[in-house]
N, CA, C and O atoms as a MOPAC input file, in Angstrom:
PM7 MOZYME 1SCF
protein

 N     -2.11100 1    -6.96200 1   -11.90800 1
 C     -1.85200 1    -5.30000 1   -11.58900 1
 C     -0.53900 1    -4.88800 1   -12.13500 1
 O      0.48400 1    -5.52400 1   -11.88100 1
 N     -0.55200 1    -3.87100 1   -12.85500 1
 C      0.69900 1    -3.48300 1   -13.48500 1
 C      1.28300 1    -2.36900 1   -12.53500 1
 O      0.51400 1    -1.52200 1   -12.08100 1
 N      2.56200 1    -2.35000 1   -12.23800 1
 C      2.99400 1    -1.14600 1   -11.30300 1
 C      4.03100 1    -0.28700 1   -12.05600 1
 O      4.89500 1    -0.74400 1   -12.80600 1
 N      3.85800 1     0.87900 1   -11.79300 1
 C      4.90800 1     2.02700 1   -12.21600 1
 C      5.56700 1     2.48900 1   -11.45300 1
 O      4.94700 1     3.21300 1   -10.67400 1
 N      6.91600 1     2.39800 1   -11.23100 1
 C      7.86800 1     2.84700 1   -10.16200 1
 C      7.80700 1     4.24700 1   -10.12400 1
 O      8.13300 1     4.85500 1   -11.14400 1
 N      7.41200 1     4.92900 1    -9.02700 1
 C      7.54900 1     6.64600 1    -8.86600 1
 C      8.74500 1     6.81700 1    -8.09700 1
 O      9.55500 1     7.59200 1    -8.60600 1
 N      9.02100 1     6.37800 1    -7.17300 1
 C     10.28600 1     6.44300 1    -6.25300 1
 C     10.32800 1     5.95500 1    -5.04900 1
 O      9.31400 1     5.47800 1    -4.53900 1
 N     11.60600 1     6.00200 1    -4.35500 1
 C     12.14700 1     5.29600 1    -3.44700 1
 C     12.90400 1     6.07600 1    -2.40900 1
 O     13.75800 1     6.87600 1    -2.79300 1
 N     12.66500 1     5.91200 1    -1.12000 1
 C     13.37100 1     6.51100 1     0.02300 1
 C     14.28900 1     5.65900 1     0.71000 1
 O     14.02600 1     5.37000 1     1.87700 1
 N     15.43000 1     5.16300 1     0.12000 1
 C     16.27200 1     4.04800 1     0.67200 1
 C     17.52700 1     4.57000 1     1.59400 1
 O     18.18500 1     5.51900 1     1.16800 1
 N     17.81000 1     4.07100 1     2.63100 1
 C     18.71900 1     4.11000 1     3.40300 1
 C     18.90400 1     2.74600 1     4.32800 1
 O     18.08800 1     2.26100 1     5.11200 1
 N     20.35000 1     2.23900 1     3.96100 1
 C     20.67000 1     1.02100 1     4.92100 1
 C     19.66400 1    -0.01500 1     5.09800 1
 O     19.16400 1    -0.24400 1     6.19900 1
 N     19.31000 1    -0.74000 1     3.88300 1
 C     18.29800 1    -1.82500 1     3.89800 1
 C     16.99400 1    -1.39000 1     4.01800 1
 O     16.14200 1    -2.26700 1     3.87900 1
 N     16.62200 1    -0.28800 1     4.23500 1
 C     15.15300 1     0.38600 1     4.23000 1
 C     14.74600 1     0.66600 1     2.70000 1
 O     15.49100 1     1.12700 1     1.83500 1
 N     13.70100 1     0.37200 1     2.58900 1
 C     13.29000 1     0.88500 1     1.17500 1
 C     11.73400 1     1.09700 1     0.68500 1
 O     11.14700 1     0.67100 1    -0.31000 1
 N     11.32100 1     1.88300 1     1.72400 1
 C     10.10800 1     2.63800 1     1.36400 1
 C      9.97500 1     3.06800 1    -0.20000 1
 O     10.80800 1     3.80600 1    -0.72600 1
 N      8.99500 1     2.60700 1    -0.80900 1
 C      8.77900 1     2.87700 1    -2.15000 1
 C      7.48800 1     3.18400 1    -2.68100 1
 O      6.60700 1     2.54500 1    -2.10500 1
 N      7.09700 1     3.90100 1    -3.53400 1
 C      5.66800 1     4.40300 1    -4.06000 1
 C      5.65500 1     3.79700 1    -5.28300 1
 O      6.72600 1     3.69000 1    -5.88000 1
 N      4.41300 1     3.28400 1    -5.88400 1
 C      4.12500 1     2.92800 1    -7.26100 1
 C      2.66400 1     3.39000 1    -7.62900 1
 O      1.86700 1     3.60400 1    -6.71500 1
 N      2.30700 1     3.54100 1    -8.90100 1
 C      1.29300 1     3.99900 1    -9.37900 1
 C      0.92500 1     2.48700 1   -10.10100 1
 O      1.80700 1     1.73000 1   -10.50700 1
 N     -0.47700 1     2.20100 1   -10.18300 1
 C     -0.98000 1     1.02900 1   -10.62600 1
 C     -1.90000 1     1.36200 1   -11.95800 1
 O     -2.26100 1     2.49900 1   -12.26100 1
 N     -2.18900 1     0.25000 1   -12.64100 1
 C     -3.09200 1     0.37800 1   -13.68300 1
 C     -4.60000 1     0.34400 1   -13.13900 1
 O     -5.50500 1     0.33500 1   -13.97300 1
 N     -4.88100 1     0.32600 1   -11.88000 1
 C     -6.11400 1     0.03200 1   -11.31300 1
 C     -6.56700 1     1.38100 1   -10.67900 1
 O     -7.54200 1     1.34300 1    -9.92900 1
 N     -5.96300 1     2.53300 1   -10.90600 1
 C     -6.46300 1     3.83900 1   -10.40900 1
 C     -6.08700 1     3.87300 1    -9.01400 1
 O     -6.87200 1     4.33900 1    -8.18900 1
 N     -4.83300 1     3.37100 1    -8.63900 1
 C     -4.42300 1     3.18200 1    -7.26500 1
 C     -2.87300 1     3.41000 1    -7.10400 1
 O     -2.10800 1     3.56800 1    -8.05600 1
 N     -2.52200 1     3.40700 1    -5.82400 1
 C     -0.98300 1     3.60200 1    -5.59300 1
 C     -0.81500 1     2.39200 1    -4.71700 1
 O     -1.72000 1     1.99300 1    -3.98300 1
 N      0.43200 1     1.78400 1    -4.81500 1
 C      0.91800 1     0.78500 1    -3.77300 1
 C      1.97600 1     1.46700 1    -3.05900 1
 O      2.96600 1     1.92600 1    -3.63000 1
 N      1.76100 1     1.53800 1    -1.75200 1
 C      2.90300 1     1.98300 1    -0.98000 1
 C      3.68400 1     0.95600 1    -0.19000 1
 O      3.08700 1     0.21000 1     0.58600 1
 N      4.72900 1     0.90100 1    -0.32000 1
 C      5.84400 1    -0.10800 1     0.43900 1
 C      6.27800 1     0.61900 1     1.67500 1
 O      6.75100 1     1.75500 1     1.62800 1
 N      6.10200 1    -0.08800 1     2.83200 1
 C      6.82200 1     0.63900 1     3.91500 1
 C      7.09800 1    -0.46700 1     5.08100 1
 O      6.84000 1    -1.66700 1     4.98600 1
 N      7.51900 1     0.01400 1     5.89300 1
 C      7.77300 1    -0.90700 1     7.28400 1
 C      6.68000 1    -1.39400 1     8.01000 1
 O      5.71900 1    -0.66600 1     8.25600 1
 N      6.73900 1    -2.55000 1     8.37100 1
 C      5.63400 1    -3.20000 1     9.13900 1
 C      5.54000 1    -2.48800 1    10.43200 1
 O      6.60400 1    -2.14400 1    10.94800 1
 N      4.35700 1    -2.19900 1    11.07300 1
 C      3.77800 1    -1.49200 1    12.14100 1
 C      3.78400 1    -2.61100 1    13.39900 1
 O      3.37500 1    -3.76100 1    13.23600 1
 N      4.22100 1    -2.18800 1    14.46600 1
 C      4.24700 1    -3.08900 1    15.69000 1
 C      3.32700 1    -2.64600 1    16.87700 1
 O      2.97800 1    -3.38600 1    17.79700 1
 N      2.96600 1    -1.25500 1    16.71400 1
 C      2.32000 1    -0.60900 1    17.69100 1
 C      0.79500 1    -1.21100 1    17.90400 1
 O     -0.00100 1    -0.89200 1    17.02100 1
 N      0.31600 1    -2.01300 1    18.93200 1
 C     -0.98100 1    -2.62100 1    18.98000 1
 C     -2.11600 1    -1.61200 1    18.89700 1
 O     -3.20700 1    -2.03200 1    18.51100 1
 N     -1.97700 1    -0.27200 1    19.23000 1
 C     -2.96000 1     0.59300 1    18.96300 1
 C     -3.29700 1     0.84400 1    17.59400 1
 O     -4.46800 1     0.92300 1    17.22100 1
 N     -2.13500 1     0.99400 1    16.69900 1
 C     -2.25800 1     1.22000 1    15.48700 1
 C     -2.78800 1    -0.09400 1    14.63300 1
 O     -3.50200 1     0.01500 1    13.63600 1
 N     -2.40000 1    -1.16100 1    15.09300 1
 C     -2.67400 1    -2.58300 1    14.54700 1
 C     -4.11000 1    -2.70200 1    14.82100 1
 O     -4.74000 1    -3.50100 1    14.12900 1
 N     -4.74700 1    -2.00500 1    15.75600 1
 C     -6.21500 1    -2.30700 1    15.85500 1
 C     -7.26600 1    -1.98300 1    14.70500 1
 O     -8.39100 1    -2.43400 1    14.48600 1
 N     -6.40900 1    -0.94200 1    13.98800 1
 C     -7.10100 1    -0.75600 1    12.79400 1
 C     -7.20400 1    -1.68400 1    11.74300 1
 O     -8.15300 1    -1.52600 1    10.97500 1
 N     -6.39900 1    -2.65600 1    11.53600 1
 C     -5.98600 1    -3.85000 1    10.71200 1
 C     -7.39200 1    -4.48800 1    10.54600 1
 O     -8.10900 1    -4.58800 1    11.54200 1
 N     -7.81800 1    -4.92500 1     9.33300 1
 C     -8.92600 1    -5.95800 1     9.15300 1
 C     -8.38000 1    -6.93900 1     8.22100 1
 O     -7.22100 1    -6.85900 1     7.81400 1
 N     -9.31700 1    -8.00900 1     7.82100 1
 C     -8.78000 1    -9.03000 1     7.00000 1
 C     -8.22300 1    -8.68300 1     5.74700 1
 O     -7.24900 1    -9.25500 1     5.25700 1
 N     -8.89400 1    -7.66600 1     5.18600 1
 C     -8.39400 1    -6.99700 1     3.89100 1
 C     -7.53000 1    -5.79500 1     3.98000 1
 O     -6.96500 1    -5.38900 1     2.96500 1
 N     -7.38700 1    -5.19300 1     5.12900 1
 C     -6.45200 1    -3.93800 1     5.32400 1
 C     -5.30000 1    -4.20900 1     6.16500 1
 O     -5.24400 1    -5.15000 1     6.95600 1
 N     -4.31900 1    -3.29500 1     5.95600 1
 C     -3.21500 1    -3.53000 1     6.85300 1
 C     -2.54200 1    -2.07700 1     6.83100 1
 O     -2.97100 1    -1.23900 1     6.03800 1
 N     -1.46000 1    -1.77000 1     7.72400 1
 C     -1.02600 1    -0.60400 1     7.71700 1
 C      0.69000 1    -0.74900 1     7.52900 1
 O      1.33700 1    -1.74000 1     7.86500 1
 N      1.25100 1     0.51500 1     6.89700 1
 C      2.73900 1     0.87800 1     6.84200 1
 C      3.04900 1     1.84100 1     7.26900 1
 O      2.23200 1     2.75000 1     7.41900 1
 N      4.44300 1     1.97200 1     7.63700 1
 C      5.02700 1     3.14300 1     8.13000 1
 C      6.01700 1     3.70300 1     6.99200 1
 O      6.80800 1     2.94600 1     6.42800 1
 N      5.92700 1     5.09000 1     6.68500 1
 C      6.59800 1     5.57200 1     5.44800 1
 C      7.16400 1     6.94100 1     6.06600 1
 O      6.53500 1     7.55700 1     6.92600 1
 N      8.42300 1     7.37600 1     5.55400 1
 C      8.87000 1     8.51600 1     5.67200 1
 C      7.90200 1     9.53800 1     4.95700 1
 O      7.34000 1     9.35000 1     3.87800 1
 N      7.82300 1    10.54900 1     5.68300 1
 C      6.85000 1    11.64800 1     4.89600 1
 C      7.21800 1    11.96700 1     3.64500 1
 O      6.35100 1    12.04800 1     2.77500 1
 N      8.48300 1    12.18700 1     3.36800 1
 C      9.28900 1    12.43300 1     2.04600 1
 C      8.97100 1    11.47600 1     1.09700 1
 O      9.31100 1    11.79100 1    -0.04300 1
 N      8.46600 1    10.48700 1     1.20900 1
 C      7.99600 1     9.53300 1    -0.04900 1
 C      6.91700 1     9.90200 1    -0.72700 1
 O      6.64400 1     9.37300 1    -1.80400 1
 N      6.16700 1    10.85700 1    -0.18000 1
 C      4.75700 1    11.13400 1    -0.91000 1
 C      5.23900 1    12.45000 1    -1.84900 1
 O      4.39800 1    12.91100 1    -2.62100 1
 N      6.56700 1    13.05400 1    -1.79500 1
 C      6.95200 1    14.00000 1    -3.01100 1
 C      6.97300 1    13.26300 1    -4.10900 1
 O      6.88300 1    13.94300 1    -5.13200 1
 N      7.08700 1    11.73300 1    -4.32800 1
 C      6.99700 1    11.28800 1    -5.59300 1
 C      5.70300 1    11.08200 1    -6.27700 1
 O      5.64100 1    10.51000 1    -7.36500 1
 N      4.67100 1    11.53800 1    -5.65600 1
 C      3.43700 1    11.44300 1    -6.12500 1
 C      3.39500 1    12.61400 1    -7.39600 1
 O      2.58700 1    12.54600 1    -8.32200 1
 N      4.25300 1    13.51500 1    -7.27500 1
 C      4.43200 1    14.41700 1    -8.28500 1
 C      4.88300 1    13.98000 1    -9.72100 1
 O      4.70900 1    14.69800 1   -10.70500 1
 N      5.53500 1    12.62600 1    -9.76800 1
 C      5.93300 1    11.99700 1   -10.80500 1
 C      4.69400 1    11.44700 1   -11.52900 1
 O      4.82600 1    11.03200 1   -12.68000 1
 N      3.55900 1    11.42200 1   -10.94900 1
 C      2.21400 1    10.92200 1   -11.45700 1
 C      1.19500 1    12.07800 1   -11.67500 1
 O     -0.00700 1    11.86300 1   -11.82500 1
 N      1.74700 1    13.30500 1   -11.68200 1
 C      0.86300 1    14.44000 1   -11.97200 1
 C      0.02500 1    14.96600 1   -10.59000 1
 O     -0.95000 1    15.70700 1   -10.71300 1
 N      0.42400 1    14.58300 1    -9.48900 1
 C     -0.14200 1    15.22300 1    -8.17200 1
 C      0.75500 1    16.06800 1    -7.62500 1
 O      1.91900 1    16.04800 1    -8.02500 1
 N      0.34300 1    16.93800 1    -6.62500 1
 C      1.21700 1    18.05300 1    -6.14700 1
 C      2.27500 1    17.56800 1    -5.34200 1
 O      3.19500 1    18.37200 1    -5.19400 1
 N      2.42400 1    16.21900 1    -4.65100 1
 C      3.54300 1    15.80600 1    -3.88500 1
 C      3.49400 1    16.28200 1    -2.58200 1
 O      4.09600 1    15.64500 1    -1.71800 1
 N      2.84300 1    17.35600 1    -2.26500 1
 C      2.96200 1    17.95200 1    -0.85100 1
 C      1.76100 1    17.69400 1     0.01400 1
 O      0.68300 1    18.21500 1    -0.27300 1
 N      1.88600 1    16.97500 1     0.97600 1
 C      0.58900 1    16.55000 1     1.88700 1
 C      0.31300 1    17.84300 1     2.49800 1
 O      1.03500 1    18.45100 1     3.28900 1
 N     -0.84300 1    18.19300 1     2.02300 1
 C     -1.70300 1    19.31500 1     2.87200 1
 C     -2.64900 1    18.87000 1     3.82100 1
 O     -2.92400 1    19.66800 1     4.71600 1
 N     -3.27900 1    17.62200 1     3.82000 1
 C     -4.18500 1    17.24900 1     4.79700 1
 C     -3.70000 1    15.70700 1     5.32900 1
 O     -3.23500 1    14.75500 1     4.70200 1
 N     -4.00500 1    15.88400 1     6.71400 1
 C     -3.74700 1    14.29500 1     7.29400 1
 C     -5.12400 1    13.80100 1     7.59400 1
 O     -5.81300 1    14.11900 1     8.56300 1
 N     -5.42700 1    12.98500 1     6.63500 1
 C     -6.68700 1    12.16000 1     6.77600 1
 C     -6.44000 1    10.98800 1     5.98500 1
 O     -5.37500 1    10.90700 1     5.37300 1
 N     -7.38900 1     9.96500 1     5.91600 1
 C     -7.30200 1     8.57900 1     5.41100 1
 C     -6.66600 1     8.79900 1     3.92000 1
 O     -7.01300 1     9.73300 1     3.19800 1
 N     -5.83000 1     7.95900 1     3.60400 1
 C     -5.17900 1     6.76000 1     4.30500 1
 C     -4.16500 1     7.31300 1     5.28300 1
 O     -3.65600 1     6.35600 1     5.86700 1
 N     -3.73100 1     8.29900 1     5.64300 1
 C     -2.91800 1     8.24500 1     6.64400 1
 C     -3.67000 1     8.46200 1     7.99100 1
 O     -4.33700 1     9.46900 1     8.22600 1
 N     -3.50300 1     7.44100 1     8.83400 1
 C     -4.13300 1     7.21800 1     9.90800 1
 C     -3.35700 1     7.77300 1    11.25500 1
 O     -3.96800 1     7.92000 1    12.31300 1
 N     -2.17800 1     8.02000 1    11.13500 1
 C     -1.55300 1     8.39200 1    12.15500 1
 C     -0.07500 1     9.21000 1    11.68200 1
 O      0.37700 1     8.91800 1    10.57500 1
 N      0.52800 1    10.04200 1    12.37400 1
 C      1.80300 1    10.49500 1    12.05600 1
 C      2.74800 1    10.36600 1    13.40000 1
 O      2.55800 1    10.97600 1    14.45200 1
 N      3.58600 1     9.63100 1    13.18400 1
 C      4.70700 1     9.35600 1    14.19400 1
 C      5.50000 1    10.43100 1    14.76700 1
 O      5.65300 1    11.47200 1    14.12800 1
 N      6.03400 1    10.26500 1    15.95700 1
 C      6.90000 1    11.21000 1    16.74700 1
 C      7.96000 1    11.78500 1    15.83700 1
 O      8.24900 1    12.98200 1    15.81800 1
 N      8.53500 1    10.83400 1    15.06400 1
 C      9.46200 1    11.02800 1    13.81100 1
 C      9.14900 1    11.72200 1    12.71500 1
 O     10.03000 1    12.05400 1    11.92200 1
 N      7.59100 1    12.09200 1    12.49000 1
 C      7.16100 1    12.59600 1    11.31900 1
 C      6.85200 1    11.66200 1    10.16400 1
 O      6.49600 1    12.09100 1     9.06700 1
 N      7.00400 1    10.31800 1    10.45100 1
 C      6.42000 1     9.40100 1     9.55300 1
 C      5.11300 1     9.16100 1     9.47900 1
 O      4.40200 1     9.38000 1    10.46000 1
 N      4.56700 1     8.64700 1     8.24200 1
 C      3.10000 1     8.53900 1     8.19100 1
 C      2.91000 1     7.00700 1     8.34600 1
 O      3.75500 1     6.19600 1     7.96400 1
 N      1.59500 1     6.63500 1     9.00400 1
 C      1.27900 1     5.49300 1     9.19500 1
 C     -0.07700 1     5.31800 1     8.04700 1
 O     -1.13500 1     5.92400 1     8.21700 1
 N      0.13100 1     4.55000 1     7.08100 1
 C     -0.69500 1     4.57600 1     5.97000 1
 C     -1.61500 1     3.46000 1     5.99100 1
 O     -0.99500 1     2.40900 1     6.14900 1
 N     -2.98300 1     3.28200 1     5.88000 1
 C     -3.91800 1     2.03000 1     5.72900 1
 C     -4.21300 1     1.84700 1     4.31400 1
 O     -4.39400 1     2.78200 1     3.53300 1
 N     -4.25600 1     0.60800 1     4.01000 1
 C     -4.72600 1     0.08800 1     2.65400 1
 C     -4.92900 1    -1.22900 1     2.66000 1
 O     -4.63000 1    -1.98700 1     3.58300 1
 N     -5.50600 1    -1.55900 1     1.49700 1
 C     -5.63900 1    -2.96600 1     1.10500 1
 C     -4.28600 1    -3.76300 1     1.10700 1
 O     -3.22600 1    -3.32800 1     0.65700 1
 N     -4.47200 1    -4.95700 1     1.66300 1
 C     -3.22300 1    -6.02300 1     1.61300 1
 C     -3.00500 1    -6.11000 1    -0.05600 1
 O     -4.00500 1    -6.23300 1    -0.76500 1
 N     -2.05300 1    -6.06300 1    -0.48300 1
 C     -1.55500 1    -6.55300 1    -1.80700 1
 C     -1.42700 1    -7.81200 1    -2.02900 1
 O     -0.40000 1    -8.31000 1    -1.56900 1
 N     -2.27000 1    -8.63000 1    -2.69200 1
 C     -2.18200 1   -10.04400 1    -2.66600 1
 C     -1.69000 1   -10.37400 1    -4.10200 1
 O     -1.55800 1   -11.57400 1    -4.34500 1
 N     -1.43400 1    -9.59500 1    -4.97100 1
 C     -1.35800 1    -9.76200 1    -6.40600 1
 C     -0.06400 1   -10.71100 1    -6.56700 1
 O      0.93300 1   -10.00100 1    -6.43200 1
 N      0.22600 1   -11.82000 1    -6.76400 1
 C      1.55800 1   -12.48100 1    -6.85500 1
 C      2.40600 1   -11.87300 1    -7.87700 1
 O      3.57000 1   -11.59500 1    -7.58800 1
 N      1.88400 1   -11.60900 1    -9.19000 1
 C      2.94400 1   -11.47900 1   -10.05400 1
 C      3.47700 1    -9.92200 1    -9.70800 1
 O      4.63500 1    -9.63700 1   -10.01500 1
 N      2.73400 1    -9.05500 1    -9.15300 1
 C      3.19100 1    -7.72400 1    -8.66300 1
 C      4.05000 1    -7.90000 1    -7.58000 1
 O      5.19200 1    -7.44200 1    -7.61700 1
 N      3.62000 1    -8.51700 1    -6.61800 1
 C      4.65300 1    -8.73500 1    -5.40500 1
 C      6.14800 1    -9.45200 1    -5.68100 1
 O      7.19700 1    -9.29900 1    -5.05600 1
 N      5.84000 1   -10.32600 1    -6.90300 1
 C      7.25800 1   -10.86600 1    -7.32900 1
 C      8.11800 1    -9.84300 1    -8.12200 1
 O      9.29200 1   -10.13200 1    -8.35000 1
 N      7.60400 1    -8.67000 1    -8.55300 1
 C      8.18300 1    -7.48600 1    -9.17300 1
 C      8.89300 1    -6.57300 1    -8.05400 1
 O      9.79300 1    -5.79400 1    -8.36800 1
 N      8.52500 1    -6.68700 1    -6.98600 1
 C      8.85900 1    -5.81900 1    -5.92500 1
 C      9.86600 1    -6.37600 1    -4.99800 1
 O      9.75100 1    -7.57600 1    -4.74700 1
 N     10.94200 1    -5.64900 1    -4.38100 1
 C     11.78700 1    -5.91100 1    -3.53200 1
 C     11.34400 1    -5.67400 1    -1.87000 1
 O     11.62100 1    -4.66500 1    -1.22100 1
 N     10.77300 1    -6.57400 1    -1.49100 1
 C     10.36600 1    -6.35400 1    -0.09400 1
 C     11.00700 1    -7.18400 1     0.90100 1
 O     10.86300 1    -8.40000 1     1.03300 1
 N     11.80600 1    -6.32300 1     1.66200 1
 C     12.48400 1    -7.03800 1     2.87800 1
 C     11.51500 1    -7.54700 1     3.84900 1
 O     10.43500 1    -6.95900 1     3.92100 1
 N     11.76300 1    -8.66500 1     4.69000 1
 C     11.17800 1    -9.33000 1     5.71100 1
 C     10.42700 1    -8.26500 1     6.76000 1
 O      9.37400 1    -8.54600 1     7.33300 1
 N     11.09100 1    -7.08200 1     6.90900 1
 C     10.53800 1    -6.07800 1     7.76200 1
 C      9.59100 1    -5.00900 1     7.13700 1
 O      9.18800 1    -3.97900 1     7.67700 1
 N      9.34500 1    -5.43100 1     5.99400 1
 C      8.54200 1    -4.50100 1     5.15900 1
 C      7.08500 1    -5.22500 1     4.66500 1
 O      6.87600 1    -6.43800 1     4.65000 1
 N      6.26700 1    -4.30400 1     4.32000 1
 C      4.88800 1    -5.00600 1     3.54800 1
 C      4.40600 1    -3.86200 1     2.71700 1
 O      5.08500 1    -2.83600 1     2.75000 1
 N      3.31700 1    -3.89000 1     1.96800 1
 C      2.87400 1    -2.85000 1     1.24000 1
 C      1.42600 1    -2.85800 1     1.13900 1
 O      0.96800 1    -3.95300 1     1.46600 1
 N      0.57300 1    -2.02600 1     0.80600 1
 C     -0.69400 1    -1.66300 1     0.83100 1
 C     -1.09900 1    -0.98800 1    -0.25800 1
 O     -0.29000 1    -0.12500 1    -0.59900 1
 N     -2.34400 1    -1.09600 1    -1.12100 1
 C     -2.81400 1    -0.50700 1    -2.07100 1
 C     -3.71200 1     0.61700 1    -1.58800 1
 O     -4.49900 1     0.37400 1    -0.67300 1
 N     -3.65500 1     1.88100 1    -2.15300 1
 C     -4.55400 1     2.87300 1    -1.80200 1
 C     -5.31200 1     3.56000 1    -2.98200 1
 O     -4.73200 1     3.84200 1    -4.03000 1
 N     -6.58100 1     3.80500 1    -2.77300 1
 C     -7.19900 1     4.44800 1    -4.16200 1
 C     -6.58700 1     5.75500 1    -4.43500 1
 O     -6.20100 1     6.47500 1    -3.51400 1
 N     -6.47200 1     6.13500 1    -5.86300 1
 C     -5.98700 1     7.17100 1    -6.15400 1
 C     -6.57900 1     8.47000 1    -5.67800 1
 O     -5.91000 1     9.50200 1    -5.63200 1
 N     -7.92400 1     8.40000 1    -5.30200 1
 C     -8.69300 1     9.43800 1    -5.00800 1
 C     -8.31800 1    10.00800 1    -3.55300 1
 O     -8.36300 1    11.19200 1    -3.22100 1
 N     -7.89400 1     8.79000 1    -2.66300 1
 C     -7.61000 1     9.31300 1    -1.43300 1
 C     -6.19400 1     9.81400 1    -1.39600 1
 O     -5.95200 1    10.60300 1    -0.48200 1
 N     -5.33900 1     9.54800 1    -2.10600 1
 C     -4.07800 1    10.18900 1    -2.36100 1
 C     -4.16500 1    11.60700 1    -2.84100 1
 O     -3.47300 1    12.51900 1    -2.38700 1
 N     -5.05300 1    11.73100 1    -3.78300 1
 C     -5.46800 1    13.17700 1    -4.46600 1
 C     -5.80100 1    14.10900 1    -3.30700 1
 O     -5.29000 1    15.22500 1    -3.21700 1
 N     -6.75700 1    13.57300 1    -2.33600 1
 C     -7.22400 1    14.16400 1    -1.09200 1
 C     -6.19000 1    14.69600 1    -0.41800 1
 O     -6.13300 1    15.91400 1    -0.24300 1
 N     -5.28900 1    13.89800 1     0.02400 1
 C     -4.01000 1    14.33400 1     0.84700 1
 C     -3.24300 1    15.72100 1     0.17600 1
 O     -2.88300 1    16.66300 1     0.88200 1
 N     -3.08000 1    15.68200 1    -1.14600 1
 C     -2.32800 1    16.46800 1    -1.66100 1
 C     -3.05400 1    17.76100 1    -2.14200 1
 O     -2.49400 1    18.77200 1    -2.56500 1
 N     -4.42700 1    17.55400 1    -2.00300 1
 C     -5.29600 1    18.89400 1    -2.55600 1
 C     -5.16100 1    20.19600 1    -1.82600 1
 O     -4.99800 1    20.13900 1    -0.60700 1
 N     -5.20400 1    21.22500 1    -2.35000 1
 C     -4.97800 1    22.46600 1    -1.68900 1
 C     -6.22400 1    22.73400 1    -0.79400 1
 O     -7.37700 1    22.86200 1    -1.20300 1
 N     -5.78900 1    22.79900 1     0.52300 1
 C     -7.13800 1    23.06100 1     1.31400 1
 C     -7.88400 1    24.46000 1     1.00300 1
 O     -7.29900 1    25.50300 1     0.71000 1
 N     -9.26900 1    24.29700 1     1.11600 1
 C    -10.17300 1    25.47600 1     0.77700 1
 C     -9.95400 1    26.55900 1     1.84800 1
 O    -10.57800 1    27.61800 1     1.79200 1

């Protein structure tokens, strides 16, 4: 998997990051989630991350609107702070992971482009 860096929302050791891939998908790096109700959505192949909503503005660097207009998959929850909980496939590609700076309190998921496009599509 080849990654194209789109943007980061860093503050004091926090590094939620958004990448486009060469597989018609996005990799979303964010904070690990501890809430058992949210973790119930996990499977062997999928996991969840928490990211600030403003991270999605970096989608504009890849030709999308960058403003989330719909709360639907891959967003499975919005926290009281306004952060998004995003569900996606676990990233297991070792060469791609080696290129990313992922602190121990973070992880990443891969989300199909069509799901991200649906988030920023203008409602009808």
